[in-house]
N, C-alpha and C positions, 0 to 999 in steps of 0.2 A: 913783409907787409904788416902795417900796424893794425891794432885791434879795431879801430874805427873803420878802416877799409874792409876788413874781413866781415864786419857787421853789415856794411853797406852792400857788399857782394852777396852776402847771405840773404838780405832782404830782396835783392834783385833776382836771386835764384828762386826764391819763393814766388815772386811775380811771374817769372818765366814758367815755373811749374804750374801755376794757376792758369796761365794762358794755354799751355800745352794740354792740360786736362779739360779745358773748356770746349775744345773742338772748334773754336773760332779761329779765323786767320789772325795773324799778329795785328794787321791793320784794324780789323773790326774790334778785336779785344781792346786794343789801345784806345780806340774811339770811345768805346763804352766805359772805360775806366779813366777817361780824361788824362791819358798819358801820351806824350808825344811819341810818335813812331820812331822818330830820330833818336830820342833818349832811350827807348826800348832797345833799338839796334845797337846803340853805343854800349850799353851794359852787357848785352848779349855777346858782342865782340870782345869786350874786356874780360868777361868770364871765360870765353873761349881761349884767350891768350894766357890768362894768369891762373885760372882755376878750372881747367877743363873737366876735372872729375866732378866738381860741383855742378857744372852746366849739364854734364851727361846725366847726372842723377835727376836734375830738374826736368829735363826733356823726356826722361823715361817714365814720368808719371802717366799712367794710362788714362784715357778719356773717361769721364764719368759714365757709368752704365745708364742706359736709357731705362726708365721705369715707367710703368703705365698705371694710371689710376682709373678704376672702373667708375663710370658715370652712369647713374641709374637712367633707364630709358625715358622716364618722364622728364628728366632734365634735358636729355639730348633732343627730344622732340621740341622742347621750348627754345632750344638754341638754334634749331634749323632755320636758316634765313627764308623768308617768304619769297624773295626774288633773288635768284643767283646773280652775283656780281663779284667784282674783284674785292680783295680785302681792303678795309678802311685802314687797318693797321695790323701789324704782325708783332707778336710777343715771342722773343727767343730767349731762352735761358739754357744753361747746360742741361742737356737731356730732353728738352721739349721745344715745340714750336706751336704757336696758336695763331691762326689767321682769323680775324674778326671782320665780318662782312659790313659793308656800308649800310645794309638794311637791318642790322642788329638793333633790337629795341632796347630801351633802358632796362626793362625787366630781364631780358636775355643777358645783358652785360652784368647786371647785378648777380644773376645766377652763375655766370661764368666765374666771376671773382670770388663768389662763395665756394665754388668747387675748387678753385686754385688755392684758396686759403686753407681748405681742409685736406689738401693733398699731402701725403707724407713721403 
């Protein structure tokens, strides 16, 4: 195998490791990263046939640990929706999920994004 192919397979192994660690399904991860599911499966199968040890390493990456950020009570009270309803949108990222109500005010959204921006 030439050096260019090794480099390409290594790049795909990194992407497979990232998907594996994300906790997302292949389909969802591909959608979010604008990668065709077909292309992802193609390289997955290529690695499986030509470099199984590299694929095994990539898939062995543990999912990222969930971490929690304490939100002061005065902020959580301002984020509580006035009228319960289904989420207007959902934010998912490795390790967290946020559902935002359709009744969330502009101020509540601003507070939420400030909290997210300061999370470590």
